[in-house]
FIKOLZA-1660 file (N, C-alpha, C; in steps of 0.1 Angstrom, whole numbers, plus 5000, padded with zeros to 4 digits):
% residues 220
   i   px   py   pz ch aa at
   1 5447 8427 7801  A  X  N
   1 5460 8426 7796  A  X CA
   1 5469 8436 7803  A  X  C
   2 5481 8431 7807  A  X  N
   2 5490 8440 7814  A  X CA
   2 5497 8450 7804  A  X  C
   3 5499 8462 7809  A  X  N
   3 5506 8472 7801  A  X CA
   3 5519 8475 7807  A  X  C
   4 5528 8483 7800  A  X  N
   4 5541 8487 7806  A  X CA
   4 5539 8494 7819  A  X  C
   5 5528 8501 7821  A  X  N
   5 5526 8508 7834  A  X CA
   5 5523 8499 7846  A  X  C
   6 5519 8487 7843  A  X  N
   6 5516 8477 7853  A  X CA
   6 5529 8470 7858  A  X  C
   7 5540 8472 7851  A  X  N
   7 5553 8465 7855  A  X CA
   7 5563 8475 7861  A  X  C
   8 5571 8470 7869  A  X  N
   8 5582 8478 7875  A  X CA
   8 5590 8484 7864  A  X  C
   9 5593 8497 7864  A  X  N
   9 5601 8503 7853  A  X CA
   9 5615 8500 7854  A  X  C
  10 5622 8501 7843  A  X  N
  10 5637 8497 7842  A  X CA
  10 5645 8504 7853  A  X  C
  11 5642 8517 7856  A  X  N
  11 5651 8524 7865  A  X CA
  11 5648 8520 7880  A  X  C
  12 5638 8512 7882  A  X  N
  12 5635 8507 7896  A  X CA
  12 5643 8494 7899  A  X  C
  13 5649 8489 7889  A  X  N
  13 5655 8476 7891  A  X CA
  13 5670 8476 7888  A  X  C
  14 5678 8472 7897  A  X  N
  14 5692 8469 7895  A  X CA
  14 5694 8454 7893  A  X  C
  15 5698 8451 7880  A  X  N
  15 5697 8437 7876  A  X CA
  15 5711 8431 7874  A  X  C
  16 5712 8419 7879  A  X  N
  16 5724 8410 7875  A  X CA
  16 5717 8398 7868  A  X  C
  17 5717 8398 7855  A  X  N
  17 5711 8387 7847  A  X CA
  17 5721 8377 7843  A  X  C
  18 5715 8365 7839  A  X  N
  18 5724 8354 7834  A  X CA
  18 5718 8350 7821  A  X  C
  19 5726 8342 7813  A  X  N
  19 5722 8339 7799  A  X CA
  19 5710 8330 7799  A  X  C
  20 5710 8320 7807  A  X  N
  20 5699 8310 7807  A  X CA
  20 5694 8308 7822  A  X  C
  21 5686 8318 7826  A  X  N
  21 5682 8318 7840  A  X CA
  21 5673 8306 7844  A  X  C
  22 5675 8302 7856  A  X  N
  22 5667 8291 7862  A  X CA
  22 5657 8296 7873  A  X  C
  23 5659 8309 7876  A  X  N
  23 5651 8315 7886  A  X CA
  23 5656 8329 7890  A  X  C
  24 5650 8336 7899  A  X  N
  24 5653 8350 7902  A  X CA
  24 5653 8351 7917  A  X  C
  25 5663 8359 7923  A  X  N
  25 5662 8364 7936  A  X CA
  25 5659 8378 7935  A  X  C
  26 5647 8382 7940  A  X  N
  26 5643 8396 7940  A  X CA
  26 5645 8402 7954  A  X  C
  27 5654 8411 7954  A  X  N
  27 5658 8418 7967  A  X CA
  27 5649 8430 7970  A  X  C
  28 5645 8431 7983  A  X  N
  28 5637 8441 7987  A  X CA
  28 5643 8448 7999  A  X  C
  29 5646 8461 7998  A  X  N
  29 5654 8468 8008  A  X CA
  29 5645 8473 8019  A  X  C
  30 5651 8479 8029  A  X  N
  30 5644 8484 8041  A  X CA
  30 5639 8498 8038  A  X  C
  31 5634 8504 8049  A  X  N
  31 5629 8518 8048  A  X CA
  31 5624 8523 8062  A  X  C
  32 5614 8531 8062  A  X  N
  32 5609 8537 8074  A  X CA
  32 5594 8535 8075  A  X  C
  33 5588 8537 8087  A  X  N
  33 5574 8535 8088  A  X CA
  33 5566 8546 8080  A  X  C
  34 5571 8558 8081  A  X  N
  34 5565 8569 8074  A  X CA
  34 5575 8578 8067  A  X  C
  35 5574 8580 8054  A  X  N
  35 5583 8589 8047  A  X CA
  35 5578 8590 8033  A  X  C
  36 5577 8603 8028  A  X  N
  36 5573 8606 8014  A  X CA
  36 5585 8609 8006  A  X  C
  37 5597 8607 8011  A  X  N
  37 5609 8610 8003  A  X CA
  37 5611 8599 7993  A  X  C
  38 5616 8603 7981  A  X  N
  38 5619 8593 7971  A  X CA
  38 5631 8585 7974  A  X  C
  39 5632 8573 7970  A  X  N
  39 5644 8565 7972  A  X CA
  39 5653 8568 7961  A  X  C
  40 5665 8572 7964  A  X  N
  40 5676 8575 7954  A  X CA
  40 5688 8568 7959  A  X  C
  41 5699 8571 7951  A  X  N
  41 5712 8564 7954  A  X CA
  41 5718 8567 7967  A  X  C
  42 5712 8577 7974  A  X  N
  42 5718 8581 7987  A  X CA
  42 5711 8574 7999  A  X  C
  43 5700 8566 7996  A  X  N
  43 5693 8559 8006  A  X CA
  43 5701 8548 8012  A  X  C
  44 5703 8549 8026  A  X  N
  44 5712 8540 8032  A  X CA
  44 5706 8525 8031  A  X  C
  45 5693 8524 8032  A  X  N
  45 5687 8511 8031  A  X CA
  45 5689 8505 8017  A  X  C
  46 5687 8513 8007  A  X  N
  46 5690 8507 7993  A  X CA
  46 5705 8504 7992  A  X  C
  47 5713 8513 7997  A  X  N
  47 5728 8510 7995  A  X CA
  47 5732 8498 8002  A  X  C
  48 5726 8495 8014  A  X  N
  48 5730 8482 8021  A  X CA
  48 5726 8470 8012  A  X  C
  49 5714 8471 8006  A  X  N
  49 5709 8460 7998  A  X CA
  49 5718 8459 7986  A  X  C
  50 5722 8470 7980  A  X  N
  50 5731 8469 7968  A  X CA
  50 5744 8463 7971  A  X  C
  51 5749 8466 7983  A  X  N
  51 5762 8460 7987  A  X CA
  51 5761 8445 7988  A  X  C
  52 5750 8441 7994  A  X  N
  52 5747 8426 7995  A  X CA
  52 5746 8420 7981  A  X  C
  53 5739 8427 7973  A  X  N
  53 5737 8421 7959  A  X CA
  53 5750 8419 7952  A  X  C
  54 5759 8429 7953  A  X  N
  54 5772 8428 7947  A  X CA
  54 5780 8416 7953  A  X  C
  55 5778 8413 7965  A  X  N
  55 5785 8402 7972  A  X CA
  55 5779 8388 7968  A  X  C
  56 5766 8387 7967  A  X  N
  56 5760 8373 7965  A  X CA
  56 5757 8370 7951  A  X  C
  57 5755 8381 7943  A  X  N
  57 5751 8378 7929  A  X CA
  57 5760 8369 7921  A  X  C
  58 5773 8370 7922  A  X  N
  58 5782 8361 7914  A  X CA
  58 5779 8347 7917  A  X  C
  59 5778 8343 7929  A  X  N
  59 5775 8329 7933  A  X CA
  59 5761 8325 7928  A  X  C
  60 5752 8333 7929  A  X  N
  60 5738 8330 7923  A  X CA
  60 5739 8329 7908  A  X  C
  61 5746 8338 7902  A  X  N
  61 5747 8337 7887  A  X CA
  61 5754 8324 7883  A  X  C
  62 5764 8319 7890  A  X  N
  62 5771 8307 7887  A  X CA
  62 5761 8295 7888  A  X  C
  63 5752 8296 7897  A  X  N
  63 5741 8286 7899  A  X CA
  63 5730 8287 7889  A  X  C
  64 5730 8298 7881  A  X  N
  64 5720 8300 7871  A  X CA
  64 5709 8309 7874  A  X  C
  65 5711 8317 7885  A  X  N
  65 5700 8326 7890  A  X CA
  65 5703 8340 7888  A  X  C
  66 5693 8348 7883  A  X  N
  66 5694 8362 7882  A  X CA
  66 5692 8369 7896  A  X  C
  67 5697 8380 7898  A  X  N
  67 5695 8388 7910  A  X CA
  67 5690 8402 7907  A  X  C
  68 5678 8405 7911  A  X  N
  68 5672 8418 7908  A  X CA
  68 5670 8425 7922  A  X  C
  69 5674 8438 7922  A  X  N
  69 5672 8446 7934  A  X CA
  69 5662 8457 7930  A  X  C
  70 5650 8457 7937  A  X  N
  70 5640 8467 7935  A  X CA
  70 5643 8479 7943  A  X  C
  71 5641 8491 7937  A  X  N
  71 5641 8504 7944  A  X CA
  71 5627 8509 7945  A  X  C
  72 5622 8510 7957  A  X  N
  72 5608 8515 7958  A  X CA
  72 5607 8530 7954  A  X  C
  73 5595 8534 7952  A  X  N
  73 5593 8548 7948  A  X CA
  73 5595 8557 7961  A  X  C
  74 5591 8553 7972  A  X  N
  74 5591 8561 7985  A  X CA
  74 5598 8553 7995  A  X  C
  75 5604 8560 8005  A  X  N
  75 5612 8554 8016  A  X CA
  75 5603 8548 8026  A  X  C
  76 5590 8552 8027  A  X  N
  76 5582 8548 8038  A  X CA
  76 5573 8536 8035  A  X  C
  77 5569 8529 8046  A  X  N
  77 5559 8519 8044  A  X CA
  77 5545 8525 8041  A  X  C
  78 5542 8536 8048  A  X  N
  78 5530 8544 8045  A  X CA
  78 5518 8536 8042  A  X  C
  79 5516 8526 8051  A  X  N
  79 5504 8518 8050  A  X CA
  79 5505 8507 8039  A  X  C
  80 5516 8505 8033  A  X  N
  80 5518 8494 8024  A  X CA
  80 5523 8498 8010  A  X  C
  81 5528 8510 8008  A  X  N
  81 5533 8515 7995  A  X CA
  81 5543 8505 7988  A  X  C
  82 5553 8500 7996  A  X  N
  82 5562 8491 7989  A  X CA
  82 5556 8478 7983  A  X  C
  83 5544 8474 7989  A  X  N
  83 5538 8462 7984  A  X CA
  83 5533 8464 7969  A  X  C
  84 5529 8476 7966  A  X  N
  84 5525 8479 7952  A  X CA
  84 5537 8478 7943  A  X  C
  85 5548 8483 7947  A  X  N
  85 5561 8483 7939  A  X CA
  85 5565 8468 7938  A  X  C
  86 5565 8461 7948  A  X  N
  86 5569 8447 7948  A  X CA
  86 5560 8438 7938  A  X  C
  87 5547 8441 7939  A  X  N
  87 5539 8433 7930  A  X CA
  87 5542 8437 7915  A  X  C
  88 5545 8450 7913  A  X  N
  88 5549 8454 7899  A  X CA
  88 5561 8447 7895  A  X  C
  89 5571 8445 7904  A  X  N
  89 5583 8438 7901  A  X CA
  89 5581 8424 7898  A  X  C
  90 5572 8417 7905  A  X  N
  90 5569 8403 7903  A  X CA
  90 5562 8402 7889  A  X  C
  91 5553 8411 7886  A  X  N
  91 5547 8410 7873  A  X CA
  91 5558 8412 7862  A  X  C
  92 5569 8420 7865  A  X  N
  92 5580 8421 7855  A  X CA
  92 5588 8408 7854  A  X  C
  93 5591 8402 7865  A  X  N
  93 5598 8389 7864  A  X CA
  93 5590 8379 7857  A  X  C
  94 5577 8378 7859  A  X  N
  94 5569 8368 7853  A  X CA
  94 5567 8371 7838  A  X  C
  95 5567 8384 7834  A  X  N
  95 5566 8388 7820  A  X CA
  95 5578 8384 7812  A  X  C
  96 5590 8386 7818  A  X  N
  96 5603 8384 7811  A  X CA
  96 5608 8370 7813  A  X  C
  97 5605 8364 7825  A  X  N
  97 5610 8350 7828  A  X CA
  97 5598 8342 7832  A  X  C
  98 5589 8339 7823  A  X  N
  98 5576 8333 7828  A  X CA
  98 5578 8319 7834  A  X  C
  99 5571 8318 7845  A  X  N
  99 5571 8305 7852  A  X CA
  99 5584 8302 7860  A  X  C
 100 5594 8310 7860  A  X  N
 100 5606 8307 7868  A  X CA
 100 5603 8310 7882  A  X  C
 101 5609 8302 7892  A  X  N
 101 5607 8305 7906  A  X CA
 101 5614 8317 7911  A  X  C
 102 5608 8324 7920  A  X  N
 102 5613 8336 7926  A  X CA
 102 5615 8334 7941  A  X  C
 103 5626 8339 7946  A  X  N
 103 5628 8340 7960  A  X CA
 103 5628 8355 7964  A  X  C
 104 5621 8359 7974  A  X  N
 104 5620 8373 7978  A  X CA
 104 5630 8374 7990  A  X  C
 105 5641 8382 7988  A  X  N
 105 5651 8384 7998  A  X CA
 105 5650 8398 8004  A  X  C
 106 5644 8399 8016  A  X  N
 106 5641 8412 8022  A  X CA
 106 5648 8415 8035  A  X  C
 107 5652 8427 8037  A  X  N
 107 5657 8432 8049  A  X CA
 107 5647 8442 8055  A  X  C
 108 5644 8440 8068  A  X  N
 108 5636 8449 8076  A  X CA
 108 5622 8451 8069  A  X  C
 109 5620 8464 8065  A  X  N
 109 5607 8466 8058  A  X CA
 109 5606 8458 8045  A  X  C
 110 5617 8454 8039  A  X  N
 110 5617 8446 8027  A  X CA
 110 5611 8432 8030  A  X  C
 111 5614 8427 8042  A  X  N
 111 5609 8414 8046  A  X CA
 111 5594 8415 8048  A  X  C
 112 5590 8426 8054  A  X  N
 112 5575 8428 8056  A  X CA
 112 5568 8429 8043  A  X  C
 113 5574 8436 8034  A  X  N
 113 5568 8437 8020  A  X CA
 113 5568 8423 8014  A  X  C
 114 5578 8415 8016  A  X  N
 114 5579 8402 8010  A  X CA
 114 5568 8393 8014  A  X  C
 115 5564 8393 8027  A  X  N
 115 5554 8384 8032  A  X CA
 115 5540 8388 8028  A  X  C
 116 5539 8400 8023  A  X  N
 116 5526 8405 8018  A  X CA
 116 5524 8401 8003  A  X  C
 117 5535 8398 7996  A  X  N
 117 5534 8395 7982  A  X CA
 117 5538 8381 7979  A  X  C
 118 5540 8373 7989  A  X  N
 118 5545 8359 7987  A  X CA
 118 5534 8350 7981  A  X  C
 119 5522 8355 7980  A  X  N
 119 5511 8347 7974  A  X CA
 119 5512 8348 7958  A  X  C
 120 5521 8355 7953  A  X  N
 120 5523 8355 7938  A  X CA
 120 5526 8341 7934  A  X  C
 121 5520 8336 7923  A  X  N
 121 5522 8322 7919  A  X CA
 121 5537 8318 7916  A  X  C
 122 5546 8327 7913  A  X  N
 122 5559 8323 7910  A  X CA
 122 5568 8323 7922  A  X  C
 123 5563 8328 7934  A  X  N
 123 5572 8330 7946  A  X CA
 123 5573 8316 7952  A  X  C
 124 5585 8312 7954  A  X  N
 124 5588 8299 7961  A  X CA
 124 5590 8301 7976  A  X  C
 125 5595 8313 7980  A  X  N
 125 5597 8315 7994  A  X CA
 125 5603 8329 7997  A  X  C
 126 5605 8331 8010  A  X  N
 126 5609 8344 8015  A  X CA
 126 5622 8341 8023  A  X  C
 127 5632 8349 8021  A  X  N
 127 5644 8349 8030  A  X CA
 127 5644 8363 8037  A  X  C
 128 5642 8363 8050  A  X  N
 128 5640 8375 8057  A  X CA
 128 5652 8378 8067  A  X  C
 129 5657 8390 8066  A  X  N
 129 5669 8394 8074  A  X CA
 129 5664 8405 8083  A  X  C
 130 5665 8403 8096  A  X  N
 130 5661 8413 8106  A  X CA
 130 5648 8419 8102  A  X  C
 131 5638 8411 8100  A  X  N
 131 5625 8416 8095  A  X CA
 131 5617 8425 8105  A  X  C
 132 5609 8433 8099  A  X  N
 132 5600 8441 8106  A  X CA
 132 5586 8434 8105  A  X  C
 133 5583 8426 8115  A  X  N
 133 5570 8419 8116  A  X CA
 133 5563 8424 8129  A  X  C
 134 5555 8435 8127  A  X  N
 134 5547 8440 8139  A  X CA
 134 5538 8429 8144  A  X  C
 135 5534 8430 8157  A  X  N
 135 5524 8421 8163  A  X CA
 135 5512 8420 8154  A  X  C
 136 5507 8408 8151  A  X  N
 136 5495 8407 8143  A  X CA
 136 5497 8408 8128  A  X  C
 137 5510 8409 8124  A  X  N
 137 5512 8410 8109  A  X CA
 137 5506 8398 8102  A  X  C
 138 5500 8400 8091  A  X  N
 138 5493 8390 8084  A  X CA
 138 5502 8379 8079  A  X  C
 139 5497 8366 8080  A  X  N
 139 5504 8355 8075  A  X CA
 139 5496 8349 8063  A  X  C
 140 5487 8357 8058  A  X  N
 140 5478 8352 8048  A  X CA
 140 5485 8347 8035  A  X  C
 141 5496 8354 8031  A  X  N
 141 5503 8351 8019  A  X CA
 141 5513 8340 8019  A  X  C
 142 5516 8335 8031  A  X  N
 142 5528 8326 8032  A  X CA
 142 5524 8311 8033  A  X  C
 143 5512 8307 8035  A  X  N
 143 5509 8292 8035  A  X CA
 143 5514 8286 8022  A  X  C
 144 5521 8274 8023  A  X  N
 144 5526 8268 8011  A  X CA
 144 5539 8273 8006  A  X  C
 145 5544 8283 8013  A  X  N
 145 5557 8289 8009  A  X CA
 145 5568 8286 8019  A  X  C
 146 5580 8287 8016  A  X  N
 146 5591 8286 8025  A  X CA
 146 5595 8299 8031  A  X  C
 147 5597 8300 8044  A  X  N
 147 5601 8312 8051  A  X CA
 147 5613 8309 8059  A  X  C
 148 5624 8316 8056  A  X  N
 148 5636 8315 8064  A  X CA
 148 5640 8329 8070  A  X  C
 149 5641 8329 8083  A  X  N
 149 5643 8342 8090  A  X CA
 149 5656 8342 8098  A  X  C
 150 5664 8352 8097  A  X  N
 150 5676 8354 8106  A  X CA
 150 5675 8368 8113  A  X  C
 151 5676 8368 8126  A  X  N
 151 5675 8380 8134  A  X CA
 151 5684 8380 8145  A  X  C
 152 5690 8392 8148  A  X  N
 152 5700 8393 8159  A  X CA
 152 5694 8398 8172  A  X  C
 153 5699 8393 8183  A  X  N
 153 5694 8397 8196  A  X CA
 153 5697 8411 8200  A  X  C
 154 5706 8418 8193  A  X  N
 154 5709 8432 8197  A  X CA
 154 5701 8442 8189  A  X  C
 155 5692 8437 8181  A  X  N
 155 5684 8446 8172  A  X CA
 155 5675 8454 8181  A  X  C
 156 5676 8468 8180  A  X  N
 156 5667 8477 8188  A  X CA
 156 5658 8484 8178  A  X  C
 157 5658 8481 8165  A  X  N
 157 5649 8487 8156  A  X CA
 157 5637 8479 8153  A  X  C
 158 5640 8466 8150  A  X  N
 158 5629 8456 8149  A  X CA
 158 5632 8445 8160  A  X  C
 159 5622 8436 8162  A  X  N
 159 5622 8427 8173  A  X CA
 159 5625 8413 8168  A  X  C
 160 5636 8407 8174  A  X  N
 160 5638 8393 8171  A  X CA
 160 5627 8384 8177  A  X  C
 161 5622 8388 8189  A  X  N
 161 5612 8381 8195  A  X CA
 161 5599 8381 8187  A  X  C
 162 5596 8392 8181  A  X  N
 162 5584 8393 8172  A  X CA
 162 5586 8385 8159  A  X  C
 163 5598 8384 8154  A  X  N
 163 5601 8376 8143  A  X CA
 163 5599 8361 8146  A  X  C
 164 5604 8357 8158  A  X  N
 164 5602 8343 8162  A  X CA
 164 5587 8340 8163  A  X  C
 165 5579 8349 8169  A  X  N
 165 5565 8347 8170  A  X CA
 165 5558 8346 8157  A  X  C
 166 5563 8355 8147  A  X  N
 166 5557 8354 8134  A  X CA
 166 5560 8341 8127  A  X  C
 167 5572 8336 8129  A  X  N
 167 5575 8323 8123  A  X CA
 167 5566 8312 8128  A  X  C
 168 5563 8312 8141  A  X  N
 168 5554 8302 8147  A  X CA
 168 5540 8303 8141  A  X  C
 169 5535 8315 8139  A  X  N
 169 5522 8317 8133  A  X CA
 169 5522 8313 8119  A  X  C
 170 5533 8316 8111  A  X  N
 170 5534 8312 8097  A  X CA
 170 5534 8297 8096  A  X  C
 171 5541 8290 8105  A  X  N
 171 5542 8276 8104  A  X CA
 171 5528 8270 8107  A  X  C
 172 5521 8275 8117  A  X  N
 172 5508 8270 8120  A  X CA
 172 5498 8272 8109  A  X  C
 173 5501 8283 8101  A  X  N
 173 5492 8285 8089  A  X CA
 173 5495 8277 8077  A  X  C
 174 5506 8270 8077  A  X  N
 174 5510 8261 8066  A  X CA
 174 5522 8264 8058  A  X  C
 175 5530 8274 8064  A  X  N
 175 5543 8277 8057  A  X CA
 175 5554 8267 8063  A  X  C
 176 5564 8265 8055  A  X  N
 176 5576 8258 8060  A  X CA
 176 5585 8269 8065  A  X  C
 177 5584 8272 8078  A  X  N
 177 5590 8284 8084  A  X CA
 177 5600 8281 8095  A  X  C
 178 5612 8287 8094  A  X  N
 178 5622 8285 8105  A  X CA
 178 5628 8298 8108  A  X  C
 179 5632 8299 8121  A  X  N
 179 5639 8311 8126  A  X CA
 179 5653 8307 8131  A  X  C
 180 5663 8316 8128  A  X  N
 180 5676 8314 8133  A  X CA
 180 5681 8327 8139  A  X  C
 181 5689 8325 8150  A  X  N
 181 5694 8337 8156  A  X CA
 181 5708 8341 8150  A  X  C
 182 5709 8354 8148  A  X  N
 182 5722 8359 8143  A  X CA
 182 5732 8363 8154  A  X  C
 183 5728 8358 8166  A  X  N
 183 5737 8361 8178  A  X CA
 183 5735 8375 8182  A  X  C
 184 5746 8381 8187  A  X  N
 184 5746 8395 8192  A  X CA
 184 5748 8404 8181  A  X  C
 185 5739 8404 8171  A  X  N
 185 5740 8413 8159  A  X CA
 185 5729 8423 8160  A  X  C
 186 5731 8435 8154  A  X  N
 186 5721 8445 8154  A  X CA
 186 5713 8445 8141  A  X  C
 187 5706 8456 8139  A  X  N
 187 5696 8457 8128  A  X CA
 187 5703 8459 8115  A  X  C
 188 5713 8467 8114  A  X  N
 188 5717 8472 8101  A  X CA
 188 5727 8464 8094  A  X  C
 189 5730 8452 8100  A  X  N
 189 5740 8443 8093  A  X CA
 189 5754 8448 8091  A  X  C
 190 5757 8458 8100  A  X  N
 190 5771 8463 8100  A  X CA
 190 5781 8453 8106  A  X  C
 191 5776 8445 8115  A  X  N
 191 5785 8435 8122  A  X CA
 191 5780 8421 8117  A  X  C
 192 5789 8411 8118  A  X  N
 192 5785 8398 8114  A  X CA
 192 5781 8398 8099  A  X  C
 193 5788 8406 8091  A  X  N
 193 5784 8408 8077  A  X CA
 193 5785 8395 8069  A  X  C
 194 5795 8387 8072  A  X  N
 194 5797 8375 8064  A  X CA
 194 5785 8365 8068  A  X  C
 195 5780 8366 8080  A  X  N
 195 5769 8357 8084  A  X CA
 195 5756 8361 8076  A  X  C
 196 5754 8374 8076  A  X  N
 196 5742 8379 8069  A  X CA
 196 5742 8375 8054  A  X  C
 197 5754 8377 8048  A  X  N
 197 5755 8374 8034  A  X CA
 197 5754 8359 8031  A  X  C
 198 5760 8351 8040  A  X  N
 198 5760 8337 8038  A  X CA
 198 5746 8331 8039  A  X  C
 199 5739 8336 8049  A  X  N
 199 5725 8332 8051  A  X CA
 199 5716 8336 8039  A  X  C
 200 5718 8348 8034  A  X  N
 200 5710 8353 8023  A  X CA
 200 5713 8344 8011  A  X  C
 201 5725 8341 8008  A  X  N
 201 5729 8333 7997  A  X CA
 201 5725 8318 7998  A  X  C
 202 5728 8312 8009  A  X  N
 202 5726 8298 8011  A  X CA
 202 5711 8295 8012  A  X  C
 203 5703 8303 8019  A  X  N
 203 5689 8301 8020  A  X CA
 203 5682 8303 8007  A  X  C
 204 5686 8313 7999  A  X  N
 204 5680 8316 7986  A  X CA
 204 5683 8304 7977  A  X  C
 205 5695 8299 7977  A  X  N
 205 5698 8287 7969  A  X CA
 205 5690 8275 7973  A  X  C
 206 5688 8273 7986  A  X  N
 206 5681 8262 7992  A  X CA
 206 5666 8262 7987  A  X  C
 207 5660 8274 7988  A  X  N
 207 5646 8275 7984  A  X CA
 207 5644 8273 7969  A  X  C
 208 5653 8279 7961  A  X  N
 208 5652 8277 7947  A  X CA
 208 5655 8262 7943  A  X  C
 209 5664 8256 7949  A  X  N
 209 5666 8242 7946  A  X CA
 209 5654 8233 7949  A  X  C
 210 5648 8236 7960  A  X  N
 210 5636 8229 7964  A  X CA
 210 5624 8231 7954  A  X  C
 211 5624 8244 7949  A  X  N
 211 5613 8247 7939  A  X CA
 211 5615 8239 7926  A  X  C
 212 5628 8237 7922  A  X  N
 212 5630 8229 7910  A  X CA
 212 5627 8214 7912  A  X  C
 213 5629 8210 7925  A  X  N
 213 5626 8196 7927  A  X CA
 213 5611 8194 7929  A  X  C
 214 5604 8205 7932  A  X  N
 214 5589 8204 7933  A  X CA
 214 5585 8198 7946  A  X  C
 215 5593 8198 7957  A  X  N
 215 5590 8193 7970  A  X CA
 215 5593 8204 7980  A  X  C
 216 5586 8204 7992  A  X  N
 216 5589 8213 8002  A  X CA
 216 5603 8211 8008  A  X  C
 217 5609 8222 8012  A  X  N
 217 5622 8222 8018  A  X CA
 217 5624 8211 8028  A  X  C
 218 5614 8210 8037  A  X  N
 218 5616 8202 8049  A  X CA
 218 5616 8187 8045  A  X  C
 219 5613 8184 8033  A  X  N
 219 5613 8170 8029  A  X CA
 219 5626 8166 8021  A  X  C
 220 5635 8175 8020  A  X  N
 220 5647 8172 8012  A  X CA
 220 5658 8166 8022  A  X  C
% end
């Protein structure tokens, strides 16, 4: 039996809830490869995700979807620390909103976290923005899920080429996976902001709509 300690705590989630939710967009922010610093309100990665949440949450709410932004305990990947936090957040969504579909919306390290936890039974898919997919990153959790990736050619922090290669491997493993170029955009989403926000919103709605229809995206 799950206890309160197994679930993401209240302070870790910035929530935009709706009266009669049809699903959840769980946002996962970026970070660093190694850092033991706590994530607080001064974290640039968390603040970028919070700004996106403020932009896209009203339209998601109008469509009947809650938007939750997870704040990790630590800023670093540290061998997979955010994966533990994301699994706790998914247990929280399932405990409060049982059976409702979840889209994981992740930027950079958040996208890497997302593809590690996409095997949770409520996850319909992953929307990945400038993801950090190192060579050989596992695709074990994405078969049967939808994966939508947007990456800019100017990114010098993570690799658009590596993202495209990951999408190919995910598709071969059984995911409905597609890659789109953000053009001459960098990693931090400071330019082409409207494009990043539109992709996040439209692809999240697309995946959730397909989950309600009970058919893969590619067949709609």
